[in-house]
TITOR-370221 format. One line per field, with one value per residue: residue in three letters; x, y, z of N, C-alpha, C in turn. Coordinates in steps of 0.1 Angstrom, whole numbers, plus 2048, in hexadecimal, padded with zeros to 3 digits. Atoms other than C-alpha are relative to their C-alpha. Layout:
<recs>
type	ALA; ...
n.xx	X; ...
n.yy	Y; ...
n.zz	Z; ...
ca.xx	X; ...
ca.yy	Y; ...
ca.zz	Z; ...
c.xx	X; ...
c.yy	Y; ...
c.zz	Z; ...
</recs>
This chain:
<recs>
type	MET; LYS; GLN; PHE; ASP; PHE; GLY; LYS; ASN; TRP; GLU; ALA; PHE; SER; GLU; GLN; ARG; VAL; ASP; THR; ASP; ARG; LEU; ALA; LEU; ALA; CYS; GLN; SER; LEU; HIS; SER; LEU; LEU; GLN; LYS; ASP; SER; LEU; ALA; GLY; LEU; SER; PHE; LEU; ASP; ILE; GLY; CYS; GLY; SER; GLY; LEU; PHE; SER; ILE; ALA; ALA; TYR; ARG; LEU; GLY; ALA; SER; ARG; VAL; VAL; GLY; VAL; ASP; VAL; ASN; PRO; ARG; CYS; ILE; GLN; VAL; SER; GLN; ASP; ASN; ARG; GLU; ARG; LEU; ILE; PRO; ARG; SER; PRO; VAL; GLN; PHE; HIS; HIS; ALA; SER; ALA; LEU; HIS; PRO; ASP; GLN; LEU; GLU; ARG; LEU; GLY; LYS; PHE; ASN; ILE; VAL; TYR; ALA; TRP; GLY; SER; LEU; HIS; HIS; SER; GLY; SER; MET; TRP; ALA; ALA; MET; ARG; ASN; VAL; ALA; SER; CYS; VAL; ALA; PRO; GLY; GLY; VAL; LEU; VAL; LEU; ALA; ILE; TYR; ASN; LYS; HIS; ILE; THR; SER; PRO; LEU; TRP; LYS; LEU; ILE; LYS; GLN; PHE; TYR; ASN; GLN; VAL; PRO; GLY; ILE; VAL; GLN; ARG; VAL; MET; ILE; LEU; LEU; PHE; ALA; GLY; VAL; ILE; TYR; ILE; ALA; LYS; PHE; LEU; LEU; THR; ARG; ARG; ASN; PRO; LEU; LYS; LYS; GLU; ARG; GLY; MET; ASP; PHE; TRP; PHE; ASP; VAL; ILE; ASP; TRP; ILE; GLY; GLY; TYR; PRO; TYR; GLU; TYR; ALA; ALA; PRO; ALA; GLU; VAL; GLU; GLN; THR; ILE; ARG; ASP; GLN; GLY; PHE; SER; LEU; GLN; ARG; TYR; VAL; ALA; ALA; LYS; VAL; PRO; THR; GLY; CYS; ASN; GLU; PHE; VAL; PHE; CYS; LYS; LEU; ASP; GLN
n.xx	7F3; 805; 801; 7FF; 809; 7FF; 804; 7F6; 7F7; 807; 800; 7F4; 7FE; 80A; 7FA; 7F3; 7FC; 80B; 807; 807; 7F9; 7FF; 80C; 802; 7FA; 809; 80D; 7F9; 7FD; 80B; 806; 7F8; 803; 80C; 802; 80B; 7FF; 807; 805; 80E; 80B; 7FD; 7FE; 7F2; 7FB; 7F1; 7FE; 7F4; 7FF; 7F5; 801; 80D; 7FE; 805; 811; 802; 7FC; 80C; 80B; 7FA; 801; 80C; 809; 809; 801; 7F3; 7FC; 7F3; 7FE; 7F2; 7FF; 7F8; 809; 7F6; 803; 80E; 7FD; 7F9; 808; 80B; 7F8; 7F9; 80C; 807; 7F7; 7FE; 80E; 80B; 80E; 804; 809; 7F9; 803; 7F6; 806; 7F6; 807; 7F6; 800; 7FF; 80E; 808; 809; 7FD; 800; 80E; 808; 7FB; 809; 7F5; 7FB; 7FA; 7F3; 7FB; 7F3; 7F8; 7F2; 7F3; 807; 804; 7F8; 7FF; 80B; 7FD; 805; 804; 80B; 80F; 804; 802; 80E; 80C; 801; 803; 810; 806; 801; 80B; 7FC; 7F9; 7F8; 7F2; 7F6; 7F1; 7F8; 7F1; 7FB; 7F2; 7FA; 7F7; 7F3; 7F7; 7F8; 80B; 801; 7F9; 808; 809; 7F8; 7FE; 80B; 805; 7F5; 802; 80E; 7FC; 7F6; 803; 800; 7F2; 7F9; 80A; 7F8; 7F4; 802; 804; 7F3; 7F8; 809; 800; 7F9; 7FF; 80B; 7FE; 7F6; 809; 80E; 7FB; 7FA; 809; 808; 7F8; 80A; 7FC; 807; 803; 80B; 80C; 80F; 80E; 800; 7FB; 7F2; 7F6; 7F8; 809; 802; 7F6; 805; 80B; 7FC; 7FA; 809; 80E; 805; 800; 7FB; 802; 7FC; 808; 7FB; 80E; 80A; 808; 80C; 80C; 80A; 807; 80A; 80B; 80B; 809; 809; 7FC; 7F6; 7F7; 802; 7F2; 7F5; 7F4; 7F6; 7FA; 7F5; 7F5; 803; 809; 80B; 80F; 806; 80F; 809; 80E; 80A; 80D; 809; 80C; 80E; 80A
n.yy	803; 7F8; 80A; 7FF; 7FB; 80B; 7FA; 7F9; 80A; 804; 7F4; 7FF; 80D; 7FF; 7F6; 803; 80E; 808; 7FF; 809; 80C; 801; 806; 80D; 80B; 800; 809; 810; 805; 806; 80D; 80E; 804; 805; 809; 7FE; 7FB; 7F6; 7FA; 7FD; 803; 802; 7F3; 802; 7F3; 7FE; 7F8; 7FA; 802; 7F8; 7F9; 806; 80A; 80F; 7FB; 800; 80B; 807; 7FF; 803; 80E; 805; 7FE; 7F5; 7F4; 7FE; 7F6; 7FD; 7F8; 7FE; 7F9; 7F6; 7F6; 7FE; 80D; 804; 7F7; 806; 80B; 7FE; 7FA; 80A; 806; 7F5; 7FF; 80E; 805; 7F5; 802; 80B; 7FD; 803; 7F7; 7FD; 7F8; 7FF; 80B; 806; 80C; 800; 7FA; 80D; 7FA; 7FB; 809; 806; 7FC; 803; 80E; 80B; 803; 80F; 801; 7F6; 802; 7F7; 802; 7F8; 7F7; 7FE; 802; 7F3; 7FB; 7FD; 80A; 80A; 80B; 7F9; 7FD; 80E; 803; 7FB; 801; 80E; 801; 7FA; 80B; 808; 80E; 804; 7F6; 801; 7F9; 801; 7F9; 800; 7F9; 803; 80E; 7FE; 801; 7FB; 7F3; 7F6; 7F7; 7F3; 7F9; 7F5; 7F5; 7F9; 7F7; 7F2; 7F8; 7FA; 7F4; 7F4; 7F8; 7F7; 807; 803; 80A; 808; 804; 808; 80E; 80B; 804; 80B; 80F; 806; 809; 80D; 806; 803; 80A; 809; 806; 809; 80E; 80A; 806; 801; 7FA; 7F1; 7FA; 7F9; 807; 800; 807; 7F9; 7F4; 7F6; 7F7; 803; 7F3; 7FE; 809; 7FB; 7F4; 805; 80A; 7FA; 7F6; 803; 804; 80D; 80B; 80C; 80A; 80E; 80D; 805; 809; 7F6; 7FB; 80C; 802; 7F5; 7FD; 80B; 7FC; 7F6; 807; 804; 80B; 7FC; 806; 7FE; 7F7; 800; 7FA; 7F6; 802; 7F8; 802; 7F9; 7FA; 803; 80C; 7FD; 808; 7FC; 809; 802; 800; 80E; 7FB; 7FF
n.zz	80C; 80F; 809; 80A; 80B; 80B; 80B; 808; 807; 80D; 80C; 807; 805; 809; 80D; 80A; 803; 802; 80E; 802; 7FC; 7F1; 801; 805; 7F9; 7F3; 806; 7FF; 7F3; 7FB; 804; 7FD; 7F2; 7FD; 807; 807; 80D; 7FF; 7F5; 806; 7F7; 7F3; 7FB; 7FB; 7F5; 7FE; 7F2; 801; 810; 802; 80D; 805; 809; 801; 800; 80F; 807; 7FD; 80B; 80A; 7FF; 801; 7F5; 801; 7F7; 7FB; 7F4; 7F9; 7F6; 7FA; 7F4; 805; 80A; 80D; 805; 809; 80A; 809; 807; 807; 80D; 80B; 807; 80F; 80E; 805; 802; 7FC; 800; 7FA; 7F0; 7F3; 7F5; 7F2; 7F5; 7F5; 7F5; 7F9; 7FD; 7F1; 7FD; 807; 806; 80C; 803; 800; 80A; 80D; 805; 7FF; 80F; 804; 800; 7F9; 803; 7F9; 800; 7F8; 7FD; 7F1; 7F6; 801; 7FB; 7F1; 7F7; 808; 7FE; 7FD; 80B; 808; 7FC; 807; 80F; 804; 7FC; 80C; 809; 801; 7FE; 80D; 807; 7FD; 7F9; 803; 7F7; 801; 7F3; 7FC; 7FA; 7F4; 803; 7F4; 805; 802; 7F9; 806; 80D; 7FC; 7FC; 80D; 805; 7F7; 804; 80C; 7FF; 7F5; 805; 80D; 80C; 806; 7F7; 805; 80C; 7FF; 7FF; 809; 807; 7F9; 7FE; 80B; 803; 7F5; 803; 80D; 7FF; 7F4; 808; 80B; 7FD; 7FB; 809; 80D; 80C; 801; 7F8; 809; 805; 7F5; 805; 7FC; 806; 7F7; 802; 7F5; 7FA; 7F9; 7F5; 7F5; 7F8; 7F4; 7F5; 7F5; 7F9; 7FD; 7F4; 7F7; 806; 7F9; 805; 7F6; 803; 807; 7F4; 7F9; 808; 802; 7F4; 7FD; 80C; 7FB; 7F4; 804; 808; 80F; 803; 808; 80D; 807; 7F8; 80A; 7F7; 802; 807; 7F6; 7F3; 7FA; 80C; 7FE; 7FF; 807; 7FA; 805; 7F5; 804; 7F7; 7FF; 801; 7F6
ca.xx	575; 574; 567; 56F; 55F; 557; 540; 55E; 571; 555; 550; 572; 573; 552; 55E; 57F; 578; 554; 546; 535; 552; 555; 52F; 533; 54C; 535; 519; 533; 539; 517; 50E; 52E; 526; 502; 506; 4E8; 4E5; 4CB; 4BB; 49A; 47B; 48E; 491; 4B5; 4C0; 4E3; 4ED; 508; 505; 522; 527; 507; 519; 50B; 4E6; 4EB; 4FD; 4DD; 4C5; 4DB; 4D6; 4B4; 4A8; 484; 487; 4A9; 4AF; 4D1; 4D6; 4F2; 4F8; 50E; 4FA; 516; 513; 4F0; 4F9; 512; 4FD; 4E2; 4FD; 50C; 4E7; 4DD; 4FF; 500; 4DA; 4C6; 4A3; 4A4; 48D; 4AB; 4A7; 4C0; 4B7; 4CA; 4C7; 4DA; 4E0; 4E0; 4BC; 4A1; 487; 495; 49B; 478; 468; 47B; 468; 47A; 48D; 499; 4BC; 4CE; 4F0; 508; 52B; 548; 52F; 522; 544; 546; 525; 534; 51F; 522; 50F; 4EF; 4F2; 4F7; 4D6; 4C2; 4CB; 4C4; 49F; 49C; 49D; 47E; 478; 48E; 4A0; 4C8; 4E0; 501; 51A; 53F; 550; 575; 588; 594; 5BA; 5D7; 5DE; 5B9; 5BD; 5DA; 5C9; 5AF; 5C9; 5D4; 5B4; 5AA; 5CD; 5C5; 5A4; 5B7; 5D3; 5D3; 5CD; 5F2; 5FC; 5DD; 5EC; 60D; 5FF; 5EC; 60B; 61F; 601; 5FD; 61B; 61C; 5FA; 604; 621; 60C; 5EE; 608; 61D; 5FD; 5E9; 603; 5E9; 5EF; 5DF; 5D6; 5BB; 59E; 57D; 55C; 564; 576; 599; 5B8; 5C2; 59E; 59B; 5BD; 5AF; 590; 5A3; 5BB; 5A1; 582; 577; 562; 572; 568; 570; 563; 56F; 558; 54A; 53F; 52B; 51B; 50E; 503; 4ED; 4E2; 4D3; 4BE; 4AE; 4C6; 4DD; 4FD; 4FD; 521; 540; 55D; 57B; 590; 5AD; 5C3; 5C3; 5B1; 59A; 576; 566; 547; 527; 508; 4EC; 4C8; 4AC; 496; 472; 45C
ca.yy	D58; D68; D4F; D4A; D58; D3A; D50; D66; D47; D39; D5A; D5D; D37; D3D; D5C; D4C; D28; D1D; D15; CFA; CE2; CE6; CDF; CC1; CB2; CBB; CA7; C89; C8B; C88; C6B; C58; C5C; C58; C3F; C4A; C53; C6B; C80; C81; C85; C87; CA7; CB2; CCA; CD7; CE0; CF9; CFE; D16; D1F; D0D; CF5; CD5; CE5; CEC; CCD; CB9; CCB; CC7; CA0; CA3; CA9; CB8; CCD; CDD; CF2; CFF; D0C; D20; D32; D4C; D68; D6D; D47; D4A; D69; D55; D35; D4A; D5D; D3B; D2E; D4A; D45; D1F; D16; D37; D38; D18; D11; D09; D1A; D28; D34; D40; D25; D16; CF1; CFB; D06; CE8; D02; D10; CEF; CE2; CFC; CF0; CCC; CAA; C9F; C80; C8A; CA0; CA9; CB7; CB5; CC4; CDB; CD3; CCD; CF4; CFC; CFF; CE3; CC4; CAA; CC1; CCA; CA4; C9D; CB9; CB4; C8F; C99; CAA; C89; C78; C54; C3F; C5D; C61; C75; C7D; C8B; C94; C9A; CA1; C81; C7F; C80; C83; CA4; CB3; CC4; CD8; CDF; CEF; D04; D10; D19; D2D; D3E; D46; D59; D70; D7C; D98; D91; D94; D78; D64; D65; D5A; D3D; D32; D35; D20; D05; D02; CF4; CDC; CD3; CCD; CB7; CA5; C9B; C8E; C77; C6A; C64; C65; C7C; CA0; CB3; CCC; CB5; CBB; CA4; CB1; CCF; CE0; CF5; CEC; D12; D19; CFA; D03; D24; D12; CF7; D10; D28; D15; D16; D0C; CEE; CC8; CA6; C80; C5D; C4C; C35; C53; C63; C3F; C3B; C5C; C5D; C37; C44; C5A; C3C; C36; C1D; C20; C1B; C27; C34; C42; C47; C68; C67; C7B; C76; C96; C99; C92; C6F; C6B; C5C; C53; C47; C3A; C44; C24; C28; C2E
ca.zz	EC4; EA2; E87; E65; E47; E33; E1B; E12; E06; DF3; DE1; DD7; DCC; DB9; DA6; D9A; D9A; D96; D73; D5F; D62; D87; D85; D72; D8A; DA9; D95; D91; DB6; DC1; DAA; DB6; DDB; DDA; DBF; DAB; D85; D8C; DA8; D93; DAA; DC9; DE1; DED; E0B; E0A; E2D; E2E; E09; E06; DE1; DD9; DC1; DCC; DD0; DAC; DA3; DB3; D9C; D81; D8A; D89; DAC; DAD; DCA; DD5; DF4; DFF; E20; E33; E54; E41; E2D; E13; E0C; E01; DEB; DDB; DD5; DC7; DAF; DA2; D9E; D83; D73; D72; D71; D6D; D73; D86; DA6; DBE; DDD; DF8; E18; E35; E51; E6C; E73; E97; E96; E91; E8B; E6F; E63; E67; E51; E34; E36; E32; E14; E03; E02; E1D; E14; E2E; E23; E37; E45; E69; E7A; E72; E86; EA9; EB5; EA0; EAC; EB5; E91; E84; E98; E8A; E66; E68; E74; E50; E3D; E32; E3B; E22; E19; E1B; E30; E24; E3B; E37; E5A; E62; E6C; E90; E8F; EA9; E97; E9B; EBA; EAB; E8B; EA1; EB3; E90; E85; EA5; E9F; E7C; E85; E9F; E89; E70; E4D; E41; E5C; E4D; E2B; E34; E47; E2A; E14; E2B; E31; E0D; E07; E24; E1B; DF6; DFF; E1D; E03; DE8; DFE; E0E; DEE; DD2; DBF; DB3; DCE; DB5; DA4; DBD; DBD; DC1; DAB; DC8; DC7; DDA; DE1; DF0; E03; E15; E1D; E2C; E3F; E4E; E57; E5B; E7E; E93; E8E; E98; E91; E9A; E98; E7A; E98; EA8; E8C; E82; EA5; EA8; E85; E90; EAE; E99; E84; E67; E5B; E4C; E24; E19; E29; E17; E2E; E2D; E13; E2C; E52; E5B; E3C; E3A; E40; E29; E35; E24; E3B; E32; E46; E53; E49; E66
c.xx	7FC; 7FE; 805; 7F6; 7FE; 7F7; 80A; 808; 7F7; 7FD; 80A; 802; 7F4; 803; 80C; 800; 7F3; 7FB; 7F8; 809; 802; 7F3; 801; 808; 7F9; 7F4; 807; 802; 7F7; 7FA; 80B; 7FE; 7F1; 7FD; 7F2; 800; 7F6; 7F7; 7EF; 7F2; 802; 804; 80E; 802; 80C; 802; 80E; 804; 80F; 801; 7F3; 802; 7FB; 7F1; 7FF; 802; 7F2; 7F5; 804; 7FC; 7F2; 7F4; 7F3; 7FE; 80E; 803; 80E; 800; 80D; 7FD; 807; 7F9; 80A; 802; 7F6; 7FF; 80A; 7FB; 7F7; 808; 804; 7F2; 7FC; 80A; 802; 7F4; 7F5; 7F3; 7FB; 7F8; 809; 7FF; 80D; 7F9; 809; 7F9; 80E; 7FF; 7FD; 7F2; 7F4; 7F4; 800; 7FF; 7F5; 7F6; 803; 7F9; 80D; 803; 807; 811; 804; 811; 805; 80D; 806; 7F8; 7FD; 80D; 805; 7F8; 803; 7F9; 7FD; 7F5; 7F2; 7FD; 7FD; 7F1; 7F6; 7FF; 7FC; 7EF; 7FA; 7FE; 7F4; 802; 804; 807; 80E; 804; 80D; 808; 80E; 806; 80F; 803; 805; 80E; 807; 800; 7F3; 800; 80A; 7FC; 7F4; 806; 803; 7F7; 7FB; 80B; 7FF; 7F8; 803; 80A; 7FC; 800; 80E; 803; 7F7; 806; 80C; 7FD; 7F8; 809; 808; 7F7; 7FF; 80A; 803; 7F5; 801; 808; 7F7; 7F9; 80B; 807; 7F7; 7F5; 808; 7F8; 806; 7F6; 7F7; 7F3; 7F7; 7F5; 7F8; 801; 806; 80F; 806; 801; 7F6; 7FE; 80D; 7FB; 7F4; 806; 807; 7F8; 7F1; 7FC; 7F3; 804; 801; 804; 7FB; 807; 7F4; 7F8; 7F8; 7F4; 7F7; 7F9; 7F9; 7F3; 7F8; 7F8; 7F6; 7F9; 808; 809; 80D; 804; 80D; 807; 80C; 80B; 809; 80C; 80D; 7FB; 7F6; 7F6; 7F6; 7FC; 7F2; 7F6; 7F5; 7F7; 7F2; 7F8; 7F6; 7F3; 7F9; 7F0
c.yy	801; 7F1; 7FF; 802; 7F7; 806; 809; 7F7; 7FA; 809; 800; 7F4; 801; 80A; 7F9; 7F2; 7F8; 801; 7F2; 7F3; 7FC; 7FA; 7F2; 7F7; 7FE; 7F3; 7F2; 7FC; 7FC; 7F3; 7F5; 7FF; 7FC; 7F3; 7FF; 807; 80E; 803; 804; 7FD; 802; 80F; 7FE; 80D; 7FE; 808; 806; 802; 80B; 808; 7FA; 7F5; 7F3; 802; 7FD; 7F1; 7F4; 802; 7FD; 7EF; 7FC; 802; 80B; 80D; 800; 80D; 801; 808; 804; 809; 80E; 808; 802; 7F4; 7FF; 806; 7F8; 7F6; 806; 807; 7F3; 7F7; 806; 7FD; 7F1; 7FA; 80B; 7FC; 7F3; 800; 7FD; 80B; 804; 80A; 801; 7F8; 7FA; 7F1; 7FE; 804; 7F6; 809; 804; 7F8; 7FB; 806; 7FF; 7F2; 7F5; 7FE; 7F3; 800; 80C; 800; 80B; 7FF; 80A; 80D; 804; 7FF; 810; 809; 804; 7F5; 7F3; 7F8; 801; 801; 7F3; 7FE; 807; 7FF; 7F4; 800; 805; 7F5; 7F6; 7F3; 7F9; 807; 7FE; 80D; 800; 809; 7FF; 808; 7FD; 7F3; 805; 7FC; 803; 80E; 80B; 80C; 80C; 807; 80B; 80D; 809; 807; 80B; 80B; 809; 80D; 80A; 806; 809; 7FC; 7FC; 7F4; 7F3; 7FB; 7FA; 7F3; 7F7; 7FD; 7F4; 7F3; 7FC; 7F5; 7F4; 7F9; 7F6; 7F2; 7F2; 7F5; 7F8; 7F5; 7F7; 7FA; 801; 805; 80C; 807; 80D; 7FE; 7FE; 7F6; 808; 80F; 80B; 805; 7FD; 80F; 804; 7F5; 801; 80A; 7FB; 7F8; 809; 809; 7FC; 7FD; 80B; 7F5; 7F2; 7F5; 7F3; 7F4; 7FC; 7FA; 809; 806; 7F6; 7FE; 808; 800; 7F0; 801; 809; 7F7; 7FC; 7F5; 805; 7FA; 801; 807; 800; 808; 80C; 7FE; 804; 800; 80B; 806; 7FA; 7F0; 802; 7F5; 7FF; 7F4; 7FE; 800; 7F5; 807; 7FD; 803
c.zz	7F2; 7F6; 7F2; 7F8; 7F4; 7F1; 7F7; 7F7; 7F5; 7F6; 7F7; 7F6; 7F4; 7F6; 7F7; 7FE; 7F9; 7EF; 7FC; 802; 80D; 804; 7FD; 809; 80F; 7FC; 801; 80F; 809; 7FA; 806; 80F; 804; 7F9; 7F9; 7F0; 7FF; 80D; 7FC; 80B; 80F; 806; 807; 808; 800; 80C; 800; 7F1; 7F9; 7F4; 7F7; 7F4; 7FF; 801; 7F1; 7F9; 801; 7F6; 7F2; 7FE; 800; 80A; 7FF; 808; 807; 80A; 805; 80C; 806; 80A; 7FB; 7F4; 7F4; 7F7; 7F7; 7F4; 7F3; 7F8; 7F7; 7F4; 7F8; 7FB; 7F4; 7F9; 7FB; 7FC; 801; 7FF; 803; 80E; 80B; 808; 80A; 807; 80B; 80F; 806; 804; 810; 805; 7FA; 7FA; 7F3; 7F5; 7FA; 7F8; 7F2; 7FC; 801; 7F0; 7FF; 801; 808; 7FE; 80A; 800; 803; 804; 811; 809; 7FC; 808; 809; 809; 7F8; 801; 801; 7F3; 7F7; 806; 7F9; 7F3; 7FB; 800; 7F3; 7F5; 801; 802; 7F5; 7F8; 804; 805; 7FD; 80A; 7FC; 80C; 800; 809; 80D; 801; 80C; 800; 800; 808; 7FC; 7F6; 808; 806; 7F4; 7FC; 80A; 7FF; 7F4; 800; 809; 7FD; 7F5; 7F2; 7F7; 805; 7F8; 7F3; 7FF; 806; 7F4; 7F5; 802; 801; 7F4; 7FB; 808; 7FD; 7F3; 800; 807; 7F5; 7F5; 806; 804; 7F4; 7F5; 7F2; 800; 80A; 7FB; 7F8; 80C; 7F9; 805; 7FB; 809; 7FB; 80B; 808; 80C; 809; 80A; 806; 80A; 808; 80A; 80A; 805; 810; 805; 7F7; 808; 7F9; 806; 7F7; 7F5; 809; 804; 7F9; 7FD; 80A; 7FE; 7F5; 802; 807; 7FB; 7F7; 7F2; 800; 7F5; 7EF; 7FB; 809; 7FA; 809; 7F9; 7F9; 807; 80E; 809; 7F7; 806; 7FC; 7F9; 804; 7F7; 807; 7F9; 80D; 800; 800; 80E; 800
</recs>
């Protein structure tokens, strides 16, 4: 089964959208989710770094060591380009690595904050990826996850994504245009907010492309995620429910001291 090129989408997003204003929104998002004014003295691992925006935001918030990893080589290049544009000569590192290869993660060491927002459900083996990244958290550290919510329509969306990745580019573009309108209306009706005003420094158009094409694709009920991570020696510190039925539920777990 052909997979979606996340790197291509992050590259276009970075070229057309990423700037200091987007970085400020990303910093605000980290501050809000982690409920920390500063990350000073903390190490930060960004799993599935994409554009590198949140690795860069963590550094801006004071993190002493920041590493971003992604399985897509183009994402690493895009992240490095964004680093040089937004925080030139900074020590933020980006490496090609997979959440499905524990040996690759082990070489990076332990981190105070491990951030895997919206990435593990695209790994092709989500539950294994969760357990692997949980092992990267230092005792007393924090694991942040965002995982697609399990909904009655989730299997249908999986079929749509599979179809998208098998058809020619012109059909893909038509699908994006059609679904952009549907998603815009659905989000507005559910949230009563303008879907074009995105949180986390993201962008509606590129999020639609990611959503329609993003395959591999998995999802989970909140209780399933919580139990899996609890079994790895964590307690749930904070939970933020998805704003739309198939959106991402956000989890902040704290690793118990051992």
